[in-house]
PyMOL commands that place a pseudoatom at each C-alpha (Angstrom):
pseudoatom trace, name=CA, resn=MET, resi=1, chain=A, elem=C, hetatm=0, pos=[189.575, 77.091, 128.482]
pseudoatom trace, name=CA, resn=SER, resi=2, chain=A, elem=C, hetatm=0, pos=[188.178, 80.649, 128.228]
pseudoatom trace, name=CA, resn=PHE, resi=3, chain=A, elem=C, hetatm=0, pos=[186.627, 82.202, 131.290]
pseudoatom trace, name=CA, resn=VAL, resi=4, chain=A, elem=C, hetatm=0, pos=[183.856, 83.469, 129.057]
pseudoatom trace, name=CA, resn=SER, resi=5, chain=A, elem=C, hetatm=0, pos=[182.552, 80.209, 127.594]
pseudoatom trace, name=CA, resn=LEU, resi=6, chain=A, elem=C, hetatm=0, pos=[179.880, 77.552, 128.228]
pseudoatom trace, name=CA, resn=GLU, resi=7, chain=A, elem=C, hetatm=0, pos=[182.668, 75.076, 128.907]
pseudoatom trace, name=CA, resn=PHE, resi=8, chain=A, elem=C, hetatm=0, pos=[183.893, 77.091, 131.830]
pseudoatom trace, name=CA, resn=LEU, resi=9, chain=A, elem=C, hetatm=0, pos=[180.357, 77.689, 133.050]
pseudoatom trace, name=CA, resn=VAL, resi=10, chain=A, elem=C, hetatm=0, pos=[179.820, 73.900, 133.299]
pseudoatom trace, name=CA, resn=PHE, resi=11, chain=A, elem=C, hetatm=0, pos=[183.168, 73.455, 134.906]
pseudoatom trace, name=CA, resn=ALA, resi=12, chain=A, elem=C, hetatm=0, pos=[182.453, 76.243, 137.589]
pseudoatom trace, name=CA, resn=LEU, resi=13, chain=A, elem=C, hetatm=0, pos=[178.996, 74.710, 138.343]
pseudoatom trace, name=CA, resn=VAL, resi=14, chain=A, elem=C, hetatm=0, pos=[180.457, 71.248, 138.881]
pseudoatom trace, name=CA, resn=LEU, resi=15, chain=A, elem=C, hetatm=0, pos=[183.208, 72.686, 141.077]
pseudoatom trace, name=CA, resn=VAL, resi=16, chain=A, elem=C, hetatm=0, pos=[180.771, 74.597, 143.255]
pseudoatom trace, name=CA, resn=ALA, resi=17, chain=A, elem=C, hetatm=0, pos=[178.445, 71.619, 143.638]
pseudoatom trace, name=CA, resn=MET, resi=18, chain=A, elem=C, hetatm=0, pos=[181.367, 69.266, 144.617]
pseudoatom trace, name=CA, resn=TYR, resi=19, chain=A, elem=C, hetatm=0, pos=[182.885, 71.937, 146.884]
pseudoatom trace, name=CA, resn=PHE, resi=20, chain=A, elem=C, hetatm=0, pos=[179.818, 72.116, 149.137]
pseudoatom trace, name=CA, resn=VAL, resi=21, chain=A, elem=C, hetatm=0, pos=[178.887, 68.392, 148.864]
pseudoatom trace, name=CA, resn=VAL, resi=22, chain=A, elem=C, hetatm=0, pos=[182.106, 66.975, 150.354]
pseudoatom trace, name=CA, resn=PRO, resi=23, chain=A, elem=C, hetatm=0, pos=[182.929, 67.247, 154.074]
pseudoatom trace, name=CA, resn=ARG, resi=24, chain=A, elem=C, hetatm=0, pos=[184.309, 70.673, 154.806]
pseudoatom trace, name=CA, resn=LYS, resi=25, chain=A, elem=C, hetatm=0, pos=[187.714, 69.443, 155.885]
pseudoatom trace, name=CA, resn=HIS, resi=26, chain=A, elem=C, hetatm=0, pos=[188.178, 68.156, 152.219]
pseudoatom trace, name=CA, resn=GLN, resi=27, chain=A, elem=C, hetatm=0, pos=[187.021, 71.287, 150.493]
pseudoatom trace, name=CA, resn=TRP, resi=28, chain=A, elem=C, hetatm=0, pos=[190.496, 72.535, 149.733]
pseudoatom trace, name=CA, resn=LYS, resi=29, chain=A, elem=C, hetatm=0, pos=[191.282, 69.150, 147.973]
pseudoatom trace, name=CA, resn=ILE, resi=30, chain=A, elem=C, hetatm=0, pos=[188.391, 69.768, 145.637]
pseudoatom trace, name=CA, resn=LEU, resi=31, chain=A, elem=C, hetatm=0, pos=[189.917, 73.194, 144.800]
pseudoatom trace, name=CA, resn=LEU, resi=32, chain=A, elem=C, hetatm=0, pos=[193.311, 71.507, 144.153]
pseudoatom trace, name=CA, resn=ILE, resi=33, chain=A, elem=C, hetatm=0, pos=[191.722, 68.852, 141.826]
pseudoatom trace, name=CA, resn=ALA, resi=34, chain=A, elem=C, hetatm=0, pos=[189.846, 71.689, 140.045]
pseudoatom trace, name=CA, resn=ASN, resi=35, chain=A, elem=C, hetatm=0, pos=[193.036, 73.683, 139.565]
pseudoatom trace, name=CA, resn=PHE, resi=36, chain=A, elem=C, hetatm=0, pos=[194.861, 70.769, 137.897]
pseudoatom trace, name=CA, resn=VAL, resi=37, chain=A, elem=C, hetatm=0, pos=[191.860, 69.887, 135.716]
pseudoatom trace, name=CA, resn=PHE, resi=38, chain=A, elem=C, hetatm=0, pos=[191.796, 73.525, 134.591]
pseudoatom trace, name=CA, resn=TYR, resi=39, chain=A, elem=C, hetatm=0, pos=[195.482, 73.567, 133.726]
pseudoatom trace, name=CA, resn=ALA, resi=40, chain=A, elem=C, hetatm=0, pos=[195.272, 70.035, 132.088]
pseudoatom trace, name=CA, resn=MET, resi=41, chain=A, elem=C, hetatm=0, pos=[192.588, 71.281, 129.616]
pseudoatom trace, name=CA, resn=SER, resi=42, chain=A, elem=C, hetatm=0, pos=[195.121, 73.619, 128.181]
pseudoatom trace, name=CA, resn=GLY, resi=43, chain=A, elem=C, hetatm=0, pos=[197.487, 70.628, 127.618]
pseudoatom trace, name=CA, resn=VAL, resi=44, chain=A, elem=C, hetatm=0, pos=[198.589, 67.714, 129.887]
pseudoatom trace, name=CA, resn=ARG, resi=45, chain=A, elem=C, hetatm=0, pos=[202.201, 68.157, 128.909]
pseudoatom trace, name=CA, resn=MET, resi=46, chain=A, elem=C, hetatm=0, pos=[202.104, 71.861, 129.792]
pseudoatom trace, name=CA, resn=MET, resi=47, chain=A, elem=C, hetatm=0, pos=[201.365, 70.871, 133.445]
pseudoatom trace, name=CA, resn=LEU, resi=48, chain=A, elem=C, hetatm=0, pos=[205.017, 69.611, 133.795]
pseudoatom trace, name=CA, resn=TYR, resi=49, chain=A, elem=C, hetatm=0, pos=[206.148, 73.176, 134.096]
pseudoatom trace, name=CA, resn=ILE, resi=50, chain=A, elem=C, hetatm=0, pos=[203.873, 74.174, 137.015]
pseudoatom trace, name=CA, resn=ILE, resi=51, chain=A, elem=C, hetatm=0, pos=[204.606, 70.807, 138.663]
pseudoatom trace, name=CA, resn=PHE, resi=52, chain=A, elem=C, hetatm=0, pos=[208.348, 71.587, 138.357]
pseudoatom trace, name=CA, resn=THR, resi=53, chain=A, elem=C, hetatm=0, pos=[207.764, 74.918, 139.940]
pseudoatom trace, name=CA, resn=ILE, resi=54, chain=A, elem=C, hetatm=0, pos=[205.743, 73.533, 142.811]
pseudoatom trace, name=CA, resn=ILE, resi=55, chain=A, elem=C, hetatm=0, pos=[208.267, 70.876, 143.656]
pseudoatom trace, name=CA, resn=THR, resi=56, chain=A, elem=C, hetatm=0, pos=[211.396, 73.041, 143.425]
pseudoatom trace, name=CA, resn=THR, resi=57, chain=A, elem=C, hetatm=0, pos=[209.927, 75.954, 145.314]
pseudoatom trace, name=CA, resn=PHE, resi=58, chain=A, elem=C, hetatm=0, pos=[208.369, 73.783, 147.987]
pseudoatom trace, name=CA, resn=LEU, resi=59, chain=A, elem=C, hetatm=0, pos=[211.608, 71.836, 148.664]
pseudoatom trace, name=CA, resn=ILE, resi=60, chain=A, elem=C, hetatm=0, pos=[213.915, 74.861, 148.622]
pseudoatom trace, name=CA, resn=ALA, resi=61, chain=A, elem=C, hetatm=0, pos=[211.589, 76.904, 150.809]
pseudoatom trace, name=CA, resn=LEU, resi=62, chain=A, elem=C, hetatm=0, pos=[211.787, 74.017, 153.441]
pseudoatom trace, name=CA, resn=ARG, resi=63, chain=A, elem=C, hetatm=0, pos=[215.650, 74.122, 153.155]
pseudoatom trace, name=CA, resn=VAL, resi=64, chain=A, elem=C, hetatm=0, pos=[215.655, 77.938, 153.546]
pseudoatom trace, name=CA, resn=GLU, resi=65, chain=A, elem=C, hetatm=0, pos=[213.495, 77.700, 156.596]
pseudoatom trace, name=CA, resn=ASN, resi=66, chain=A, elem=C, hetatm=0, pos=[215.786, 75.102, 158.144]
pseudoatom trace, name=CA, resn=VAL, resi=67, chain=A, elem=C, hetatm=0, pos=[218.717, 77.493, 157.614]
pseudoatom trace, name=CA, resn=ASN, resi=68, chain=A, elem=C, hetatm=0, pos=[216.724, 80.185, 159.420]
pseudoatom trace, name=CA, resn=LYS, resi=69, chain=A, elem=C, hetatm=0, pos=[216.033, 77.791, 162.373]
pseudoatom trace, name=CA, resn=ASP, resi=70, chain=A, elem=C, hetatm=0, pos=[219.637, 76.633, 162.446]
pseudoatom trace, name=CA, resn=ASN, resi=71, chain=A, elem=C, hetatm=0, pos=[220.820, 80.280, 162.374]
pseudoatom trace, name=CA, resn=LYS, resi=72, chain=A, elem=C, hetatm=0, pos=[218.495, 81.167, 165.304]
pseudoatom trace, name=CA, resn=ALA, resi=73, chain=A, elem=C, hetatm=0, pos=[219.658, 78.176, 167.262]
pseudoatom trace, name=CA, resn=ARG, resi=74, chain=A, elem=C, hetatm=0, pos=[223.298, 78.963, 166.794]
pseudoatom trace, name=CA, resn=LEU, resi=75, chain=A, elem=C, hetatm=0, pos=[222.950, 82.630, 167.695]
pseudoatom trace, name=CA, resn=GLY, resi=76, chain=A, elem=C, hetatm=0, pos=[221.157, 81.633, 170.817]
pseudoatom trace, name=CA, resn=GLN, resi=77, chain=A, elem=C, hetatm=0, pos=[224.271, 79.780, 172.237]
pseudoatom trace, name=CA, resn=ALA, resi=78, chain=A, elem=C, hetatm=0, pos=[225.780, 81.381, 175.255]
pseudoatom trace, name=CA, resn=GLY, resi=79, chain=A, elem=C, hetatm=0, pos=[229.244, 82.998, 175.240]
pseudoatom trace, name=CA, resn=LEU, resi=80, chain=A, elem=C, hetatm=0, pos=[229.403, 83.941, 171.552]
pseudoatom trace, name=CA, resn=SER, resi=81, chain=A, elem=C, hetatm=0, pos=[231.408, 87.049, 170.676]
pseudoatom trace, name=CA, resn=LEU, resi=82, chain=A, elem=C, hetatm=0, pos=[230.140, 89.698, 168.291]
pseudoatom trace, name=CA, resn=ASP, resi=83, chain=A, elem=C, hetatm=0, pos=[232.542, 88.483, 165.612]
pseudoatom trace, name=CA, resn=GLU, resi=84, chain=A, elem=C, hetatm=0, pos=[231.249, 84.952, 166.000]
pseudoatom trace, name=CA, resn=LYS, resi=85, chain=A, elem=C, hetatm=0, pos=[227.613, 86.057, 165.730]
pseudoatom trace, name=CA, resn=GLN, resi=86, chain=A, elem=C, hetatm=0, pos=[228.391, 88.140, 162.561]
pseudoatom trace, name=CA, resn=ALA, resi=87, chain=A, elem=C, hetatm=0, pos=[230.100, 85.157, 161.035]
pseudoatom trace, name=CA, resn=ILE, resi=88, chain=A, elem=C, hetatm=0, pos=[227.115, 82.846, 161.770]
pseudoatom trace, name=CA, resn=LYS, resi=89, chain=A, elem=C, hetatm=0, pos=[224.777, 85.425, 160.285]
pseudoatom trace, name=CA, resn=ALA, resi=90, chain=A, elem=C, hetatm=0, pos=[226.933, 85.787, 157.181]
pseudoatom trace, name=CA, resn=GLU, resi=91, chain=A, elem=C, hetatm=0, pos=[227.124, 82.010, 156.677]
pseudoatom trace, name=CA, resn=SER, resi=92, chain=A, elem=C, hetatm=0, pos=[223.336, 81.802, 157.017]
pseudoatom trace, name=CA, resn=VAL, resi=93, chain=A, elem=C, hetatm=0, pos=[222.804, 84.522, 154.469]
pseudoatom trace, name=CA, resn=ALA, resi=94, chain=A, elem=C, hetatm=0, pos=[225.151, 82.966, 152.036]
pseudoatom trace, name=CA, resn=ARG, resi=95, chain=A, elem=C, hetatm=0, pos=[223.428, 79.547, 152.231]
pseudoatom trace, name=CA, resn=LYS, resi=96, chain=A, elem=C, hetatm=0, pos=[220.005, 81.136, 151.804]
pseudoatom trace, name=CA, resn=LYS, resi=97, chain=A, elem=C, hetatm=0, pos=[221.151, 83.136, 148.850]
pseudoatom trace, name=CA, resn=LEU, resi=98, chain=A, elem=C, hetatm=0, pos=[222.561, 80.083, 147.154]
pseudoatom trace, name=CA, resn=LEU, resi=99, chain=A, elem=C, hetatm=0, pos=[219.386, 78.071, 147.741]
pseudoatom trace, name=CA, resn=CYS, resi=100, chain=A, elem=C, hetatm=0, pos=[217.123, 80.932, 146.467]
pseudoatom trace, name=CA, resn=GLY, resi=101, chain=A, elem=C, hetatm=0, pos=[219.439, 81.581, 143.543]
pseudoatom trace, name=CA, resn=ILE, resi=102, chain=A, elem=C, hetatm=0, pos=[219.157, 77.995, 142.406]
pseudoatom trace, name=CA, resn=ALA, resi=103, chain=A, elem=C, hetatm=0, pos=[215.339, 78.162, 142.461]
pseudoatom trace, name=CA, resn=MET, resi=104, chain=A, elem=C, hetatm=0, pos=[215.224, 81.470, 140.661]
pseudoatom trace, name=CA, resn=VAL, resi=105, chain=A, elem=C, hetatm=0, pos=[217.716, 80.498, 137.881]
pseudoatom trace, name=CA, resn=ALA, resi=106, chain=A, elem=C, hetatm=0, pos=[215.846, 77.277, 137.325]
pseudoatom trace, name=CA, resn=ASN, resi=107, chain=A, elem=C, hetatm=0, pos=[212.331, 78.784, 137.279]
pseudoatom trace, name=CA, resn=PHE, resi=108, chain=A, elem=C, hetatm=0, pos=[212.960, 82.214, 135.719]
pseudoatom trace, name=CA, resn=GLY, resi=109, chain=A, elem=C, hetatm=0, pos=[215.269, 80.418, 133.263]
pseudoatom trace, name=CA, resn=ILE, resi=110, chain=A, elem=C, hetatm=0, pos=[212.547, 78.283, 131.940]
pseudoatom trace, name=CA, resn=TRP, resi=111, chain=A, elem=C, hetatm=0, pos=[210.075, 81.192, 131.854]
pseudoatom trace, name=CA, resn=ALA, resi=112, chain=A, elem=C, hetatm=0, pos=[212.536, 83.504, 129.994]
pseudoatom trace, name=CA, resn=PHE, resi=113, chain=A, elem=C, hetatm=0, pos=[213.459, 80.739, 127.485]
pseudoatom trace, name=CA, resn=LEU, resi=114, chain=A, elem=C, hetatm=0, pos=[209.966, 79.886, 126.599]
pseudoatom trace, name=CA, resn=LYS, resi=115, chain=A, elem=C, hetatm=0, pos=[208.863, 83.500, 126.366]
pseudoatom trace, name=CA, resn=TYR, resi=116, chain=A, elem=C, hetatm=0, pos=[211.846, 85.130, 124.692]
pseudoatom trace, name=CA, resn=ALA, resi=117, chain=A, elem=C, hetatm=0, pos=[213.812, 82.457, 122.845]
pseudoatom trace, name=CA, resn=ASN, resi=118, chain=A, elem=C, hetatm=0, pos=[212.144, 83.004, 119.501]
pseudoatom trace, name=CA, resn=PHE, resi=119, chain=A, elem=C, hetatm=0, pos=[212.288, 86.757, 119.980]
pseudoatom trace, name=CA, resn=PHE, resi=120, chain=A, elem=C, hetatm=0, pos=[216.066, 86.502, 120.209]
pseudoatom trace, name=CA, resn=ILE, resi=121, chain=A, elem=C, hetatm=0, pos=[216.290, 84.135, 117.286]
pseudoatom trace, name=CA, resn=GLU, resi=122, chain=A, elem=C, hetatm=0, pos=[214.344, 86.602, 115.077]
pseudoatom trace, name=CA, resn=ASN, resi=123, chain=A, elem=C, hetatm=0, pos=[216.618, 89.404, 116.084]
pseudoatom trace, name=CA, resn=ILE, resi=124, chain=A, elem=C, hetatm=0, pos=[219.707, 87.256, 115.289]
pseudoatom trace, name=CA, resn=ASN, resi=125, chain=A, elem=C, hetatm=0, pos=[218.233, 86.432, 111.824]
pseudoatom trace, name=CA, resn=GLN, resi=126, chain=A, elem=C, hetatm=0, pos=[217.687, 90.096, 111.207]
pseudoatom trace, name=CA, resn=LEU, resi=127, chain=A, elem=C, hetatm=0, pos=[221.275, 90.829, 112.119]
pseudoatom trace, name=CA, resn=LEU, resi=128, chain=A, elem=C, hetatm=0, pos=[222.617, 88.070, 109.931]
pseudoatom trace, name=CA, resn=GLU, resi=129, chain=A, elem=C, hetatm=0, pos=[220.448, 89.388, 107.030]
pseudoatom trace, name=CA, resn=ALA, resi=130, chain=A, elem=C, hetatm=0, pos=[221.747, 92.914, 107.593]
pseudoatom trace, name=CA, resn=LEU, resi=131, chain=A, elem=C, hetatm=0, pos=[225.333, 91.526, 107.351]
pseudoatom trace, name=CA, resn=HIS, resi=132, chain=A, elem=C, hetatm=0, pos=[224.422, 89.585, 104.242]
pseudoatom trace, name=CA, resn=LEU, resi=133, chain=A, elem=C, hetatm=0, pos=[225.469, 86.321, 105.860]
pseudoatom trace, name=CA, resn=PRO, resi=134, chain=A, elem=C, hetatm=0, pos=[223.900, 83.205, 104.349]
pseudoatom trace, name=CA, resn=TYR, resi=135, chain=A, elem=C, hetatm=0, pos=[222.679, 81.825, 107.695]
pseudoatom trace, name=CA, resn=GLU, resi=136, chain=A, elem=C, hetatm=0, pos=[219.334, 81.662, 109.341]
pseudoatom trace, name=CA, resn=CYS, resi=137, chain=A, elem=C, hetatm=0, pos=[218.319, 80.199, 112.661]
pseudoatom trace, name=CA, resn=GLU, resi=138, chain=A, elem=C, hetatm=0, pos=[215.168, 78.244, 112.671]
pseudoatom trace, name=CA, resn=ALA, resi=139, chain=A, elem=C, hetatm=0, pos=[212.453, 79.267, 115.082]
pseudoatom trace, name=CA, resn=LEU, resi=140, chain=A, elem=C, hetatm=0, pos=[211.701, 76.875, 117.987]
pseudoatom trace, name=CA, resn=LYS, resi=141, chain=A, elem=C, hetatm=0, pos=[208.303, 75.383, 118.348]
pseudoatom trace, name=CA, resn=LEU, resi=142, chain=A, elem=C, hetatm=0, pos=[207.594, 76.729, 121.733]
pseudoatom trace, name=CA, resn=ILE, resi=143, chain=A, elem=C, hetatm=0, pos=[204.206, 76.993, 123.489]
pseudoatom trace, name=CA, resn=LEU, resi=144, chain=A, elem=C, hetatm=0, pos=[203.951, 79.296, 126.533]
pseudoatom trace, name=CA, resn=PRO, resi=145, chain=A, elem=C, hetatm=0, pos=[202.197, 77.241, 129.355]
pseudoatom trace, name=CA, resn=LEU, resi=146, chain=A, elem=C, hetatm=0, pos=[199.017, 78.732, 130.740]
pseudoatom trace, name=CA, resn=GLY, resi=147, chain=A, elem=C, hetatm=0, pos=[199.763, 81.076, 133.664]
pseudoatom trace, name=CA, resn=ILE, resi=148, chain=A, elem=C, hetatm=0, pos=[203.533, 80.527, 133.740]
pseudoatom trace, name=CA, resn=SER, resi=149, chain=A, elem=C, hetatm=0, pos=[204.346, 84.198, 134.326]
pseudoatom trace, name=CA, resn=PHE, resi=150, chain=A, elem=C, hetatm=0, pos=[201.894, 84.455, 137.169]
pseudoatom trace, name=CA, resn=TYR, resi=151, chain=A, elem=C, hetatm=0, pos=[202.752, 81.215, 138.982]
pseudoatom trace, name=CA, resn=THR, resi=152, chain=A, elem=C, hetatm=0, pos=[206.518, 81.792, 138.450]
pseudoatom trace, name=CA, resn=PHE, resi=153, chain=A, elem=C, hetatm=0, pos=[206.547, 85.190, 140.014]
pseudoatom trace, name=CA, resn=GLN, resi=154, chain=A, elem=C, hetatm=0, pos=[204.187, 84.135, 142.852]
pseudoatom trace, name=CA, resn=ALA, resi=155, chain=A, elem=C, hetatm=0, pos=[206.411, 81.139, 143.634]
pseudoatom trace, name=CA, resn=MET, resi=156, chain=A, elem=C, hetatm=0, pos=[209.482, 83.294, 143.832]
pseudoatom trace, name=CA, resn=GLY, resi=157, chain=A, elem=C, hetatm=0, pos=[207.607, 85.946, 145.928]
pseudoatom trace, name=CA, resn=TYR, resi=158, chain=A, elem=C, hetatm=0, pos=[206.744, 83.106, 148.369]
pseudoatom trace, name=CA, resn=LEU, resi=159, chain=A, elem=C, hetatm=0, pos=[210.350, 81.993, 148.515]
pseudoatom trace, name=CA, resn=ILE, resi=160, chain=A, elem=C, hetatm=0, pos=[211.562, 85.547, 149.243]
pseudoatom trace, name=CA, resn=ASP, resi=161, chain=A, elem=C, hetatm=0, pos=[209.084, 85.690, 152.174]
pseudoatom trace, name=CA, resn=ILE, resi=162, chain=A, elem=C, hetatm=0, pos=[210.471, 82.525, 153.573]
pseudoatom trace, name=CA, resn=TYR, resi=163, chain=A, elem=C, hetatm=0, pos=[214.051, 83.885, 153.041]
pseudoatom trace, name=CA, resn=ARG, resi=164, chain=A, elem=C, hetatm=0, pos=[213.038, 86.871, 155.163]
pseudoatom trace, name=CA, resn=GLY, resi=165, chain=A, elem=C, hetatm=0, pos=[211.299, 84.805, 157.821]
pseudoatom trace, name=CA, resn=LYS, resi=166, chain=A, elem=C, hetatm=0, pos=[207.952, 86.455, 157.393]
pseudoatom trace, name=CA, resn=TYR, resi=167, chain=A, elem=C, hetatm=0, pos=[206.120, 83.185, 157.989]
pseudoatom trace, name=CA, resn=ALA, resi=168, chain=A, elem=C, hetatm=0, pos=[206.824, 79.492, 158.111]
pseudoatom trace, name=CA, resn=ALA, resi=169, chain=A, elem=C, hetatm=0, pos=[207.154, 77.409, 155.009]
pseudoatom trace, name=CA, resn=GLU, resi=170, chain=A, elem=C, hetatm=0, pos=[204.203, 75.172, 154.162]
pseudoatom trace, name=CA, resn=LYS, resi=171, chain=A, elem=C, hetatm=0, pos=[204.941, 71.563, 155.137]
pseudoatom trace, name=CA, resn=ASN, resi=172, chain=A, elem=C, hetatm=0, pos=[202.275, 69.932, 153.006]
pseudoatom trace, name=CA, resn=ILE, resi=173, chain=A, elem=C, hetatm=0, pos=[203.122, 70.027, 149.267]
pseudoatom trace, name=CA, resn=PHE, resi=174, chain=A, elem=C, hetatm=0, pos=[199.554, 69.568, 148.179]
pseudoatom trace, name=CA, resn=ARG, resi=175, chain=A, elem=C, hetatm=0, pos=[198.385, 72.595, 150.172]
pseudoatom trace, name=CA, resn=PHE, resi=176, chain=A, elem=C, hetatm=0, pos=[201.307, 74.547, 148.667]
pseudoatom trace, name=CA, resn=ALA, resi=177, chain=A, elem=C, hetatm=0, pos=[200.298, 73.255, 145.219]
pseudoatom trace, name=CA, resn=LEU, resi=178, chain=A, elem=C, hetatm=0, pos=[196.751, 74.702, 145.763]
pseudoatom trace, name=CA, resn=PHE, resi=179, chain=A, elem=C, hetatm=0, pos=[198.144, 78.128, 146.609]
pseudoatom trace, name=CA, resn=LEU, resi=180, chain=A, elem=C, hetatm=0, pos=[200.431, 78.280, 143.648]
pseudoatom trace, name=CA, resn=SER, resi=181, chain=A, elem=C, hetatm=0, pos=[197.958, 76.756, 141.071]
pseudoatom trace, name=CA, resn=TYR, resi=182, chain=A, elem=C, hetatm=0, pos=[194.865, 78.692, 142.204]
pseudoatom trace, name=CA, resn=PHE, resi=183, chain=A, elem=C, hetatm=0, pos=[193.408, 79.357, 138.675]
pseudoatom trace, name=CA, resn=PRO, resi=184, chain=A, elem=C, hetatm=0, pos=[191.116, 82.381, 139.341]
pseudoatom trace, name=CA, resn=HIS, resi=185, chain=A, elem=C, hetatm=0, pos=[194.151, 84.531, 139.817]
pseudoatom trace, name=CA, resn=ILE, resi=186, chain=A, elem=C, hetatm=0, pos=[195.893, 83.907, 136.552]
pseudoatom trace, name=CA, resn=VAL, resi=187, chain=A, elem=C, hetatm=0, pos=[193.833, 86.347, 134.536]
pseudoatom trace, name=CA, resn=GLN, resi=188, chain=A, elem=C, hetatm=0, pos=[194.333, 89.621, 136.516]
pseudoatom trace, name=CA, resn=GLY, resi=189, chain=A, elem=C, hetatm=0, pos=[195.890, 88.533, 139.848]
pseudoatom trace, name=CA, resn=PRO, resi=190, chain=A, elem=C, hetatm=0, pos=[196.591, 89.863, 142.291]
pseudoatom trace, name=CA, resn=PHE, resi=191, chain=A, elem=C, hetatm=0, pos=[199.823, 88.239, 143.480]
pseudoatom trace, name=CA, resn=SER, resi=192, chain=A, elem=C, hetatm=0, pos=[198.966, 86.962, 146.896]
pseudoatom trace, name=CA, resn=LYS, resi=193, chain=A, elem=C, hetatm=0, pos=[200.932, 86.322, 149.981]
pseudoatom trace, name=CA, resn=PHE, resi=194, chain=A, elem=C, hetatm=0, pos=[200.826, 82.624, 151.162]
pseudoatom trace, name=CA, resn=ASP, resi=195, chain=A, elem=C, hetatm=0, pos=[199.760, 83.667, 154.743]
pseudoatom trace, name=CA, resn=GLU, resi=196, chain=A, elem=C, hetatm=0, pos=[196.933, 85.844, 153.446]
pseudoatom trace, name=CA, resn=LEU, resi=197, chain=A, elem=C, hetatm=0, pos=[195.465, 83.634, 150.744]
pseudoatom trace, name=CA, resn=SER, resi=198, chain=A, elem=C, hetatm=0, pos=[195.855, 80.350, 152.738]
pseudoatom trace, name=CA, resn=GLU, resi=199, chain=A, elem=C, hetatm=0, pos=[193.367, 81.620, 155.288]
pseudoatom trace, name=CA, resn=THR, resi=200, chain=A, elem=C, hetatm=0, pos=[190.679, 81.582, 152.629]
pseudoatom trace, name=CA, resn=LEU, resi=201, chain=A, elem=C, hetatm=0, pos=[191.807, 78.503, 150.645]
pseudoatom trace, name=CA, resn=PHE, resi=202, chain=A, elem=C, hetatm=0, pos=[192.059, 76.243, 153.641]
pseudoatom trace, name=CA, resn=ALA, resi=203, chain=A, elem=C, hetatm=0, pos=[189.181, 77.498, 155.658]
pseudoatom trace, name=CA, resn=GLU, resi=204, chain=A, elem=C, hetatm=0, pos=[185.927, 75.473, 155.912]
pseudoatom trace, name=CA, resn=HIS, resi=205, chain=A, elem=C, hetatm=0, pos=[182.995, 77.288, 154.166]
pseudoatom trace, name=CA, resn=LYS, resi=206, chain=A, elem=C, hetatm=0, pos=[179.300, 76.861, 154.649]
pseudoatom trace, name=CA, resn=PHE, resi=207, chain=A, elem=C, hetatm=0, pos=[176.993, 77.177, 151.642]
pseudoatom trace, name=CA, resn=SER, resi=208, chain=A, elem=C, hetatm=0, pos=[175.403, 80.608, 151.438]
pseudoatom trace, name=CA, resn=TYR, resi=209, chain=A, elem=C, hetatm=0, pos=[172.631, 81.362, 148.958]
pseudoatom trace, name=CA, resn=ASP, resi=210, chain=A, elem=C, hetatm=0, pos=[173.179, 85.123, 149.293]
pseudoatom trace, name=CA, resn=ARG, resi=211, chain=A, elem=C, hetatm=0, pos=[176.912, 84.851, 148.574]
pseudoatom trace, name=CA, resn=LEU, resi=212, chain=A, elem=C, hetatm=0, pos=[176.117, 82.547, 145.602]
pseudoatom trace, name=CA, resn=CYS, resi=213, chain=A, elem=C, hetatm=0, pos=[173.740, 85.169, 144.174]
pseudoatom trace, name=CA, resn=GLY, resi=214, chain=A, elem=C, hetatm=0, pos=[176.257, 87.861, 144.755]
pseudoatom trace, name=CA, resn=GLY, resi=215, chain=A, elem=C, hetatm=0, pos=[179.062, 85.905, 143.086]
pseudoatom trace, name=CA, resn=CYS, resi=216, chain=A, elem=C, hetatm=0, pos=[176.872, 84.968, 140.106]
pseudoatom trace, name=CA, resn=SER, resi=217, chain=A, elem=C, hetatm=0, pos=[175.841, 88.688, 139.696]
pseudoatom trace, name=CA, resn=ARG, resi=218, chain=A, elem=C, hetatm=0, pos=[179.524, 89.733, 139.591]
pseudoatom trace, name=CA, resn=ILE, resi=219, chain=A, elem=C, hetatm=0, pos=[180.345, 86.934, 137.068]
pseudoatom trace, name=CA, resn=LEU, resi=220, chain=A, elem=C, hetatm=0, pos=[177.452, 88.059, 134.772]
pseudoatom trace, name=CA, resn=TRP, resi=221, chain=A, elem=C, hetatm=0, pos=[178.542, 91.610, 135.067]
pseudoatom trace, name=CA, resn=GLY, resi=222, chain=A, elem=C, hetatm=0, pos=[182.099, 90.678, 134.153]
pseudoatom trace, name=CA, resn=ILE, resi=223, chain=A, elem=C, hetatm=0, pos=[180.889, 88.685, 131.099]
pseudoatom trace, name=CA, resn=PHE, resi=224, chain=A, elem=C, hetatm=0, pos=[178.716, 91.723, 129.979]
pseudoatom trace, name=CA, resn=LYS, resi=225, chain=A, elem=C, hetatm=0, pos=[181.749, 94.045, 130.222]
pseudoatom trace, name=CA, resn=SER, resi=226, chain=A, elem=C, hetatm=0, pos=[183.945, 91.512, 128.287]
pseudoatom trace, name=CA, resn=SER, resi=227, chain=A, elem=C, hetatm=0, pos=[181.346, 91.179, 125.619]
pseudoatom trace, name=CA, resn=SER, resi=228, chain=A, elem=C, hetatm=0, pos=[180.933, 94.900, 125.305]
pseudoatom trace, name=CA, resn=LEU, resi=229, chain=A, elem=C, hetatm=0, pos=[184.662, 95.408, 124.812]
pseudoatom trace, name=CA, resn=GLN, resi=230, chain=A, elem=C, hetatm=0, pos=[184.679, 92.734, 122.113]
pseudoatom trace, name=CA, resn=ILE, resi=231, chain=A, elem=C, hetatm=0, pos=[181.806, 94.398, 120.208]
pseudoatom trace, name=CA, resn=LYS, resi=232, chain=A, elem=C, hetatm=0, pos=[183.631, 97.633, 120.261]
for i in range(1, 232): cmd.bond("trace and resi %d" % i, "trace and resi %d" % (i + 1))
show_as sticks, trace
zoom trace
């Protein structure tokens, strides 16, 4: 669904209406539903990729945080020698690296395969042709899911923050899903930190006519600029 289309305009109007009609404590749930509707409109099967990223990142982040807590508790024991503390820290780092490595290999592996598999196949075919070998690899019928680069890198950024202990891992998978699938960011970003974006996503917002007018004017200006570039 293009951001510059009548379809998206209707979608946005319905979202805004529902967001301010429901009780404020449920506003973030409306955003979550809207995110998944937006992704589903690009293909329901394509949603399996973002769901996979959400689940794996959420679960591994919880495990990494548990390692951080366990490390802190063990280091807080009385009577430990310097060597023992260093051994505990080394074990903690090794466990966290293993967990993060699993998440990164799985998620970046999928992203790289979908994005570059046919590129490598094309280069292999060119090499076979140059060597005059009667072989040709058939291109794969791959479709790059909407926003996969953005949400994959944002998910791994979140995991690195948990690894470093910058903030606590989110305990509600649906709240984490909202953070990772927030569709307005997939066009130009920016990549957001969970502790920063969550303050806006999960806050309760009152309807403001002035803010609505300001937002509409910015949207119209963006559409005008986009149309001008297309004309050129």
